[in-house]
N, C-alpha and C positions, 0 to 999 in steps of 0.2 A: 280447721282453722275453724274459729267461730261463725258462724253467722253474723254476730255483730262486728267481727276484724274483715269480715269481706264484704261485709257493704259501705264500711269505710273506707278504704281501699279501693272500691268501685272510685266514691266519689269522689275520691283522693285524685287515679281515676278520669273523671272525667269534669273534671274544675283543671284542671291540667290541662289537659287538650282544649281549652275555651281557655288557655294565659293566664287565671286562677289560684287563689290558693285560698282553703276558706280556713276559717280555724276551728280546728279543733282539739280537742285536748293532744296532749301528748304522752298521755297513761291514760291509753282507749277504757281498762276498766275504772276506771277513775271520774266522778264529771263534781266539783265544785260548783254550790248554790252561796251567791255572798247575799249576809241581809245587812241592811243599811240603817239602823233607826236610833234611839239617846239609847242609853242601854247604863248612862248618869246623871246627874241632875234630877228636875224636878217630875220626869216619866219617867226616870230609872221603871216605878217599880210596874208602868206598864211595856219597857221594849223589854225588859226582861221575862215579861207573865210570855207576850209573842215569842221571844225566841225562845220561849219551853214549848211553848204550843207546836210551831214549826219544828221539833226535833222528835215532840213524842208523835207528831204523824205520820213524818219518818220512820220510825218503832214501828209506830202504828205497817206502813205497807209491808216495810220488811218482813213482819209479822205474819201476815196473810201471806204474803208469796214465797214461803219454803223460806226464806231466811234468804229473797235476795234482793234488788233493788231493782228500779224499775228497769225494763230492756237489759237485766243480768249485770250494769252498776252498781258500781258505788258510788252513794252519792252521797257528799260532805260537805255540814253545811260550813261557812266560813263568817262567824259574826263580828260583825264591824259596827263601830260606835259615831253616829251622825251630829253628837256632845259637845258645844266647847268646857273644857275642862275647867276656862273660868266663867264661863257664864250659865253654866250645864242646859243653857236650851241648845237645839240646835243647829249648825254654821254653814253656813254658804262653800267654803273654802272646804270644809271637812268631807263637807257628803261630793264635793266634785273629786277629790282624792279620794274621794272609795269607792269610786263607782270608775274611774279610769283605773284602781287597781281587779277590780274583776276587768275591763278592756284589756290590760294586758298579762292576762294569766288566761293562758289558753285551755287551762280546768274549767274556766269557770264559765258555765255554759248559763245562766240564768244570775236575774241583777233581783234582788229580794225585797223591795222598799221602797219609799221609802216613810214612813210614819205623818210627819208631817208633810202638806200639801205647797206648800213653799220651797222645802228641799228638793221633793220632786221635781217643782221647774230647772234645777241645777241639773239634779244626775241626769232626767228623759233628754234630754241634746246629748250626752252622752256612748248615754247606752244607742238611743237611737242615730248617732252616726258609727257606734260600731254593731248596728243591726244585733244585739242580743232583747232577750226577752224581759223585760221590766214588770213585775207586778206587785204591788204594795197593798198589806193590811191593812192600809188608815187612811188613805187621800180623798179626800169627801169633798174639795175644791172641784164645780163646774167644768171650770176654763182647763182642767188639762187635758180631756177626753173631747171639749169640745162647749161653742161656742151658748151664753144666754143672753137674758138679757143682761145681764149683774157681772159677763164677765168680762178680762181685759180686751181691746180690741189684739186683733192677729190668734187668737187662739184658740185653737189649739196647736194651729201650724206654728208656732214662732219654735214649737218643742219638737218639729219635727221633721226636722233637718232634710234628711232622704223623702219626704214623702208620704212616707208609710204609718203605720203605724205597728208600734212596739212595744205599747202601754197599756197594763191591763189593772182591774180593780173590783176584789168582791163585796162590794158594800156599795150604801146609797147613796149617793148625793147631796150637794147641800141645797141644791136646787127645789129638792122633794124636803129634807129636815130644815130647811127654815123656815117656813111657808106652815110646815105643818106643827113646829112651834106655833109659828107665832094663833094660829085655829082653832091650836087647844089650847093657849090662853084668853083667845074672846071670849069662844064655848064654857072655860071657865068662871067665867066672870072675870076677868082681870080689863076694866075702863080702861087706864094708863098705863103704857110702862118710859123705861128709860133704857135707850139704848146701848151700848157699851160695846168697843172693839179692841183690838193689840194693835189693830194696822195693820198685821201681815195676811196672809191668801188666804189660809183656812180664818182665819176668825174674823179680819173685816168681810171676805164673801161671805159667809154666811149669814152674818149683823144684816148684812146688804137685803138679803134673800127675805131677811125675819121683813125690816122693812117697810121693803114692796110687798109683801103680804099683808102686813099691818093694814095698810093705805088704803090698799085694798077693799078689806072689809070691814071697816069704818076702827082700828082699833089705835088712838089718842097715845101717834110721837110726844113724848111729854121732853126730850132731849135727845139727846148725843153727842158722843164725849169719846174719846180715845184715852186707854194709858196702855201709853208710850215703854214703861218700866216696870219688873216689879216690883224695884224701890222708890218709887214715888212714892209722893207725900195724895195720899188721897183725900186727906178731911175736907179740901175745899170741894172737890168730885161729889161726894156724896149728904154736904147740904146741897149744893147744889141739888142733887135726882130730888132729896127732902123739900126744900121750896118749890119741884114742880108738881107733889103733886101725884106723882108717879106712885102706880099701888104694886108692878112687879116694874123688877131691871133683869135684861133682858141684856147675857154679857157675851160677846163672842172670844174665846177660850182656848187655851188648853192648859194642861197644870205649870208651866212653866212660863207661861205668859201675860201675869195675874191672876186668872179668877180664885185662886185660893184666896188672895189680899182681898179683894174684894168683898167676898164672899166675911169673913173674918173684919172686915171693918163695917162693914155692912150690919152685922150684930156688937161691937163691941160700940160702936156711934147708937146706937140706939136705933136704927131702922127697921129691924125684926121684930122689936117690942112695937113698934107704931103700925105694923101690920105691912109691911113692905115686903112684898118676897124678892128670889131671884130665880129666874131657868137660865138653863146653859146649857149646853150643843151638849155632842158626842166629847169634842177635846176635851169633858171636866167630868164627862161618867167613867172614873173611877174609884174601887175606894179608897183609893189611897187621898184620895179629894179629903174625906171627912178626918183626917189628919193634919189635912197641910191647910185645912180651914180655920182649925180650931178645937175641932175636936166633934162629936156628937152630939153634944147639951147646944152648941153654936147650929149646926145646916138640921139638928132631926125635925120634921114642915113647915121648914124656911124656905127650903130648895127645891129646884122642880132639875131635872133633865132629859134630855135627847136623846136614843139612840139606835142605828139604823139594824136593830135586830131583839130577837131579843138575850137574857142574863143567859150565859153559860150554862147555868143551872137549870135551868126552865127548856132547853132544848127538844123540840119532841123528833126529834130524826130519830133510825137508831143507831147512828154511828155520831150523830149529839149526843147521843149520852152515853154514850162510850167516851169517845173523848175528851167530859165531863166526869164519870168518876173514872178516870183511869189518868186525869191530871191529877186528882181532889188526893188519887193512892201515891202516887207515882214521885210529887213536891210538898203533900199532906200543904196546901193552900189555895182557896176560891183563886182563875185564873179568872184574869181583868178579861170585861168586855169584849176586849178586841184581839183579846186571842183567842178567842171564834174563826175572826177572818185567819188569820196569821193561822190556825194550822188549815181553814178552807185551803190562803191561796198554796200554803207547801202543794196540798191535795194536788191542784190543778198544774205546779212545774212538774210533778212527778206524772200524773196522768200525760202529760205532752213529752214527758224524756220518753215517757216509751212508749206512744204512738208515734215519735219520732226514731225512733230505734238506735238509735248514732250517739254520738256525743260531738255532735253540729250543730251550729247557734241558728243558723238559721232553719235548720231543720225543724228543730225544737222552738222556735219563734212563728213559723208558721202550723206545726203542730196547736199550740196552744191558737192563736188567734181562727182558727177555720173545726175545732173540734165541735160539736153540734150541742153538745152534755154535756155541765159536769155534774158526778151528783156529789156534791158538798153537803154539813154538817146539817148548814140550812136549808136546804135542799137542794129539788134540781135546777139546775141553772143552766146558758148560755153567756157567752162574750159577746156583744153586740161590734160594727164596727167599728165603731168608736172604741173597743174596748172594755165599755161598762157593760158588770152584769144584768142579764134579765129578771134578775127576781130581785128587787126594793121596795122594802117595807121600812117606817118608823112606827117607835115604839115611845110612848112614856114614862116616867121612874117619879119618886120621889124619893125624899130622905124618909127615913124615920125607925126610930132604934138604932140610931147606929147602921143603919145600912139601907142600900139602894133596891126598890122595890117597885109593885106598883103592876108594870106593865099593860101598859095601855095603851093599845093599839089609836095610833092621829093619824090626822091626814089634812091635808089642806080640803078638801072639807067634808064638813061637822057639822052633826048634827047639835044645835045648838043648846034645846031639854036637856038630851042626857051627857052629852060630850065624849060622843062614843063614835070613833067612826063609821063613816059612812061603807055599805057591804061594794 
């Protein structure tokens, strides 16, 4: 009998003596990891790239361990789409069903998602009650893990009915990204900004953080409004922006919540020709934005973006360069920026299974919660008591020649003259 099976048997006997039956995979040789994020709709390219990166991380792990998975288990990725087939955007009912599928599958030991912070508010409660580790490759709304000035009342406790932390993420959060974006705009010489958001947890949250910082540093807020639908007629809104005298529009959007439409119509309505620029957050920082917003002629030199890290092609670690080169070779395409964190989050899952050594949800969750250092492709980090990564940084990018580039380190505290982050 293998060491893993002995450990599992001992665990079962121990819990049985206490009158508790742990959730252990029926086939102890297999562990399933359920992924949940949009694989169709406006963010299809992002979701598909993240899924490819997760599989690549698993393939690399197996290749590096003589063909074996963590602790000798075979790890299977079960990919689920949480996008609505009608709207193409994430759907709360579908997200709840996806999380419940993982909970009901005794082989599911980790829930890998979501992309949208609003979707995480749905599934986090389900996985927390079930005691399953959940890790996101993209959620950046701070209220999912801790209280903040712009967070809703009761967060994050309302997502933790058990009182325990089971949710983690490896990327930086919006209470760093939003203020860094505002400071970047200010030190880059913009004087007046019109703020838009999509009313969702992520989009409104990061717009709130941008506005809070703008008020603190003296960046004039020319106006604020919301885009509630990708079908909304934006002409009246764009006329308001033009009349406000703003020289910058900041938009809290993701690809499927109105951002591309705003950019496209800013171009067609002449705002870019009038010198007004657009700045958006990581939810828009994808190569697919360029086509969705009308092509390179529209976005070139008109769009600024922020992202919590380097683009995949600029990763400096040895493992990061391996990820980028192998992704390029395997899939014959550039990885989406968030493929970086999908790969890195999968590394955390695999490491946690290895440390736990058993196909047991509690053991794997404990390993993810207590491991001191993870060696990721962005660097070495720990998941703190809130579930957040201790490695956090923000970069500013521009779009020129039909591509995202630039990689300027930015922070809430910037040097006015040179527009670079202070040490």
